[in-house]
DRENBAMAR-716342 format. One line per 5 residues: number of its first residue (from 1); for each residue x, y, z of C-alpha. Coordinates in pm, whole numbers, padded with zeros to 5 digits. Each point is the difference from the previous one (the first is absolute). Example, Ala and Ser with C-alpha at 12.3 -4.5 7.8 and 13.67 -1.06 7.14 Angstrom:
% DRENBAMAR-716342
1> 01230 -00450 00780  00137 00344 -00066
//
This chain:
% DRENBAMAR-716342
1> -02429 00541 04499  -00001 00339 -00043  -00206 00057 -00317  00116 00429 -00005  00352 -00180 -00040
6> -00114 -00201 -00257  -00145 00284 -00179  00308 00178 00007  00184 -00290 -00145  -00329 -00066 -00255
11> 00033 00403 -00140  00381 -00015 00006  00069 -00326 -00240  -00320 00150 -00240  00138 00344 -00009
16> 00346 -00115 -00089  00220 00121 00298  00004 00155 00343  -00017 00334 -00160  -00288 00007 -00188
21> -00181 -00180 00212  00102 00267 00269  -00168 00301 -00242  -00312 -00228 -00063  -00049 -00071 00388
26> 00106 00335 00126  00257 -00123 00263  00404 -00006 -00044  00191 -00250 -00126  00151 -00075 00305
31> -00346 -00083 00226  -00084 -00235 -00333  00321 -00185 00086  -00025 -00040 00315  -00355 -00115 -00035
36> 00123 -00254 -00248  00234 -00141 00182  -00254 -00070 00310  -00150 -00192 -00279  00308 -00197 -00061
41> 00064 -00088 00387  -00371 -00103 00066  00038 -00206 -00369  00380 -00142 00068  00090 00053 -00313
46> 00141 00325 -00247  -00298 00094 -00248  00234 00293 -00197  00390 -00046 -00112  00187 00309 -00138
51> 00097 -00042 -00297  00223 00303 -00172  -00221 00272 00134  -00309 -00205 -00034  -00206 -00172 00199
56> -00109 -00375 -00084  -00190 -00208 00137  00101 -00343 00167  -00162 -00364 -00087  -00172 00056 00320
61> -00043 00385 -00064  -00231 -00180 -00350  -00169 -00183 00251  -00100 00253 00207  -00071 00173 -00230
66> -00279 -00211 -00171  -00151 -00077 00307  -00002 00404 00081  -00216 00045 -00340  -00267 -00281 00132
71> -00047 00198 00336  -00015 00341 -00095  -00228 -00085 -00315  -00243 -00172 00294  00026 00287 00190
76> -00120 00222 -00310  -00255 -00303 -00067  -00100 00059 00361  -00044 00368 00000  -00175 -00023 -00323
81> -00260 -00289 00134  -00021 00133 00345  00142 00383 00083  -00167 00196 -00320  -00269 -00266 -00071
86> -00216 00242 -00320  -00263 -00113 -00207  00054 -00184 -00340  00182 -00368 -00110  00322 -00117 00174
91> 00302 00063 -00170  00102 -00321 -00161  00429 00018 00023  00140 -00230 -00283  00374 -00041 00097
96> 00218 -00115 -00316  00305 -00067 -00084  00214 00095 -00338  00258 -00183 -00038  00294 00240 -00147
101> 00063 -00216 -00370  -00359 00107 -00059  -00014 00328 -00221  -00170 00299 00194  -00261 00089 -00311
106> -00085 -00406 00021  00002 00017 00342  -00238 00325 00010  -00226 -00139 -00295  -00054 -00291 00161
111> -00068 00152 00348  -00244 00305 -00099  -00352 -00236 -00016  00068 -00105 00351  -00091 00399 00089
116> -00324 -00013 -00235  -00181 -00287 00267  -00304 00106 00124  00045 00153 00345  00318 00224 00164
121> 00364 -00166 -00114  00306 00063 00211  00343 -00146 -00231  00289 -00024 00180  00230 -00160 -00236
126> 00399 -00131 00116  00262 -00059 -00248  00268 -00246 00042  00204 -00333 -00111  -00254 -00304 -00046
131> 00101 -00253 00235  -00014 00276 00292  -00357 00066 -00145  -00122 -00380 -00007  00072 00036 00363
136> -00215 00292 00076  -00269 -00166 -00193  00032 -00320 00180  -00069 00181 00318  -00320 00234 -00093
141> 00231 00319 00043  -00068 00012 -00435  -00345 -00075 -00146  00202 -00055 -00349  00324 -00019 -00190
146> 00057 00112 -00373  00312 -00164 -00128  00089 -00097 -00352  00077 -00350 00100  -00226 -00233 00199
151> 00073 -00160 00310  00203 -00327 -00034  -00166 -00344 00219  00299 -00053 00112  -00048 00344 00232
156> -00101 -00083 00318  -00332 00282 -00022  -00352 -00082 00016  -00109 00232 -00245  -00130 -00049 -00374
161> 00083 00135 -00324  -00258 00178 -00221  00147 00067 -00362  -00051 00387 -00095  00099 -00022 -00338
166> 00302 00005 -00285  00145 00228 -00227  00208 00012 -00259  00343 00194 00041  00116 00293 -00279
171> 00298 00174 -00030  00021 00410 00018  00303 00220 -00096  00027 00374 00000  -00038 00131 -00427
176> 00334 00140 00021  00156 -00373 00064  -00253 -00201 -00165  00100 00215 -00306  00358 -00156 00005
181> -00190 -00324 00071  -00019 -00095 -00461  -00106 -00396 00010  -00319 -00091 00027  -00132 -00126 00401
186> 00113 -00205 00210  00314 -00022 -00281  00069 00378 00155  00063 -00128 00336  00329 -00175 -00114
191> 00270 00237 00136  -00257 00233 00099  00059 00164 00372  -00219 -00125 00229  -00171 00058 00360
196> -00100 -00344 00156  -00165 -00109 00310  00200 -00064 00277  00139 -00402 00062  -00276 -00077 00230
201> -00292 00097 -00191  -00146 -00296 -00135  -00074 00176 -00354  00385 00036 -00023  00027 -00362 -00029
206> -00239 -00011 -00254  00145 00280 -00230  00336 -00134 00010  -00170 -00392 -00124  -00190 00211 -00266
211> 00353 00219 -00136  00195 -00359 -00019  -00278 -00139 -00211  00011 00273 -00215  00303 00019 -00001
216> 00010 00342 00100  00332 00191 00197  -00088 00362 00103  00245 00161 00215  -00151 00035 00370
221> 00096 00306 00087  -00227 00053 00384  -00186 -00207 00203  -00305 00096 00231  -00169 -00122 00262
226> -00184 00303 -00048  -00238 -00012 -00306  -00092 00385 00021  00349 00050 00022  00127 -00190 -00288
231> -00327 00147 -00253  00217 00365 00090  00301 -00130 -00119  -00190 -00086 -00316  -00171 00321 -00026
236> 00375 00155 -00056  00081 -00227 -00242  00231 -00210 00232  -00115 -00345 -00140  -00258 -00151 -00102
241> -00282 -00163 00265  -00275 -00247 00037  -00351 00043 00181  -00370 -00150 -00046  -00158 00075 -00332
246> -00272 00088 00243  00187 00315 00047  00081 00095 -00291  -00207 00347 -00051  00077 00108 00326
251> 00396 -00124 -00040  -00027 00228 -00319  -00160 00253 00139  00158 00024 00341  00424 -00076 -00155
256> -00008 00118 -00333  00074 -00290 -00139  -00095 -00206 -00289  -00106 -00363 -00043  00274 -00243 -00184
261> -00154 -00290 00014  -00230 -00244 00194  00022 -00372 00112  -00285 -00254 00106  00289 -00285 00022
266> 00081 00248 00362  -00284 00014 00184  -00036 00239 00365  -00261 -00233 00287  -00169 00172 00258
271> -00152 -00183 00263  -00207 00086 00331  00119 -00198 00306  -00247 -00029 00300  -00105 -00216 00311
276> -00312 -00085 -00173  -00056 -00271 -00264  -00333 00116 -00119  -00014 00420 -00038  -00241 00151 00242
281> 00196 00314 00095  -00254 00267 -00193  00358 00182 -00106  00214 -00297 -00103  -00316 -00096 -00179
286> 00002 00324 -00181  00343 00016 -00097  -00010 -00411 -00187  -00264 00105 -00154  00100 00324 -00146
291> 00366 -00112 -00090  -00201 -00373 -00180  -00204 00222 -00169  00121 00341 -00080  00346 00028 00064
296> 00154 -00310 -00161  -00320 -00145 -00127  00045 00246 -00285
//
């Protein structure tokens, strides 16, 4: 395999297109296209397909990108270990997958202690679908997956769940919207405009059961896979939204909203999933200890 061709493919996939990759590599789009075609010829498959005016990775392209990530990560490690050896402790690379349903603020607060372990740490974060991240950790491409659900026993993945903690859920609204909701919580949600998580979210299913149990029928005016986008709509008064109670203060400060109420009947769980039954990785140990003692323990 010509690794120059592989590098051009990798750079194009990371840049999101041939034109942008050409600008970064200081080469022409025509040259990049030709090099990628040679790689596709040697592999016997297509790595990209056109989607309108954009390029998308094919299924084979996603597989190739995963291997290219490993190859060029090893190249960087080789250079650091031999080519440019420096005095002092070696840098510990910590590769983490974040399930896309995990709020970014929670992910940051969970990962922050990993950067405070003794010695230099290089944190590499990947966001994706829960199932895809589990596949990555099972073949040791990731050291850890952080998710809002545990790995089920039915999954053929050799990894272990480590509970980090739980948080109750709070409901928020912009001040103007809150002023129109006269009744006490949770009755104020009945008939109110509401912004909800996507249908695939585990919390969405719990929310619907909770609403039914309390005889509440809000008007779902928006459905979001991205929690940050949902909160942005909530900031503009488009509807009531829900977020972890542990993030109440920063949610109010960042989005200018007010708390309508909170309930311990709705609980969001967080897990660290790794191939270790007993935690020995220093970064994973720091994360689990801080989560259980400070973030969720409080």
